[in-house]
C-alpha positions as CSV (number, residue, x, y, z in Angstrom):
1,M,-93.0,-18.5,22.7
2,I,-91.6,-19.4,26.1
3,T,-90.0,-22.9,26.7
4,K,-89.8,-23.5,30.5
5,L,-87.3,-25.8,32.0
6,S,-86.5,-26.5,35.7
7,G,-83.2,-26.9,37.5
8,K,-82.4,-27.6,41.2
9,R,-82.3,-23.9,42.3
10,Y,-83.3,-22.1,39.2
11,N,-86.0,-22.2,36.6
12,F,-85.2,-21.3,33.0
13,E,-87.2,-19.7,30.2
14,I,-86.1,-19.8,26.6
15,I,-87.9,-16.8,25.1
16,T,-88.4,-16.4,21.4
17,E,-90.5,-13.7,19.7
18,N,-91.0,-14.1,16.0
19,S,-91.6,-11.5,13.4
20,D,-91.6,-11.7,9.6
21,V,-87.9,-11.6,9.0
22,Y,-86.1,-11.5,12.3
23,S,-86.8,-13.0,15.7
24,D,-85.7,-12.1,19.3
25,F,-84.0,-14.7,21.5
26,S,-83.2,-14.6,25.2
27,I,-82.8,-17.0,28.1
28,R,-84.0,-16.0,31.6
29,A,-83.0,-17.7,34.8
30,I,-85.3,-17.3,37.8
31,S,-84.1,-18.2,41.3
32,Q,-86.6,-20.5,43.0
33,D,-86.0,-19.0,46.4
34,L,-86.5,-15.3,46.0
35,R,-87.9,-15.3,42.4
36,R,-85.2,-12.9,41.2
37,Y,-84.4,-13.2,37.6
38,S,-81.8,-12.2,35.0
39,S,-81.3,-12.7,31.3
40,I,-78.3,-15.1,31.0
41,N,-77.8,-15.7,27.3
42,N,-74.9,-13.3,27.3
43,L,-73.0,-15.0,30.2
44,N,-69.7,-16.3,29.1
45,V,-70.6,-19.9,30.0
46,I,-73.7,-19.7,27.7
47,L,-71.8,-17.9,24.9
48,A,-69.1,-20.6,25.0
49,E,-71.7,-23.4,24.6
50,F,-73.3,-21.5,21.6
51,D,-69.8,-21.1,20.1
52,I,-70.1,-17.4,20.1
53,A,-67.1,-15.1,20.7
54,F,-67.3,-13.2,24.0
55,D,-66.6,-9.9,22.4
56,D,-69.1,-10.2,19.4
57,P,-71.2,-7.0,19.7
58,K,-74.1,-8.7,18.0
59,F,-74.5,-10.8,21.2
60,A,-73.8,-8.2,23.9
61,D,-77.3,-7.4,24.8
62,S,-79.7,-9.5,26.9
63,S,-82.0,-10.1,23.9
64,W,-80.7,-10.9,20.5
65,T,-82.3,-10.1,17.2
66,L,-81.5,-12.9,14.8
67,T,-82.8,-14.7,11.8
68,Q,-85.4,-17.4,12.4
69,E,-82.9,-20.0,11.4
70,E,-80.3,-18.8,14.0
71,V,-83.0,-18.7,16.7
72,N,-84.1,-22.2,15.9
73,H,-80.5,-23.4,16.1
74,L,-79.8,-21.7,19.4
75,E,-83.1,-22.9,20.9
76,E,-82.2,-26.4,20.0
77,I,-78.8,-26.1,21.7
78,A,-80.3,-24.5,24.8
79,V,-82.9,-27.2,25.3
80,Q,-80.1,-29.8,25.1
81,L,-77.9,-27.9,27.5
82,F,-80.7,-27.5,30.1
83,S,-81.5,-31.2,29.8
84,S,-78.0,-32.1,31.0
85,S,-77.8,-32.4,34.8
86,H,-74.0,-32.0,34.6
87,F,-74.4,-28.7,32.8
88,L,-77.2,-27.5,35.1
89,T,-75.0,-28.1,38.2
90,F,-72.2,-26.1,36.6
91,L,-74.4,-23.3,35.4
92,E,-76.3,-23.0,38.7
93,G,-73.0,-22.6,40.5
94,K,-72.1,-19.7,38.1
95,L,-75.5,-18.2,38.6
96,D,-75.0,-18.3,42.4
97,E,-71.7,-16.4,41.9
98,D,-73.5,-13.8,39.7
99,R,-76.3,-13.3,42.2
100,M,-73.7,-12.9,45.1
101,A,-72.2,-10.1,43.0
102,G,-75.5,-8.3,43.1
103,E,-76.3,-8.7,39.4
104,W,-79.9,-9.8,40.0
105,E,-82.1,-6.8,40.7
106,N,-85.4,-7.9,39.0
107,Q,-88.0,-9.8,41.0
108,L,-91.0,-11.5,39.5
109,S,-94.4,-10.6,41.1
110,D,-97.0,-13.3,41.7
């Protein structure tokens, strides 16, 4: 399932893929200008909001395999975060910095 949310300069997708026991979870940011994208759930600012330690190896990758309960909890937090204009302004500033550092190589095709 993909939950889509819009910011000022970025669109966001909360992506969950369910299986019998475990589910995958990721958040993708897509720049509105060039349509470049990156998974952002392992950015420090997101990890902090999820109350996850920065060095926890379970959350190092761009997609996390978790229990359905954990996925539901993180999805709920993410929707609340992306509904906050204050948080979006802060996050989009961090994403601009990340893009300037050349971290966004992927581009969506139409």
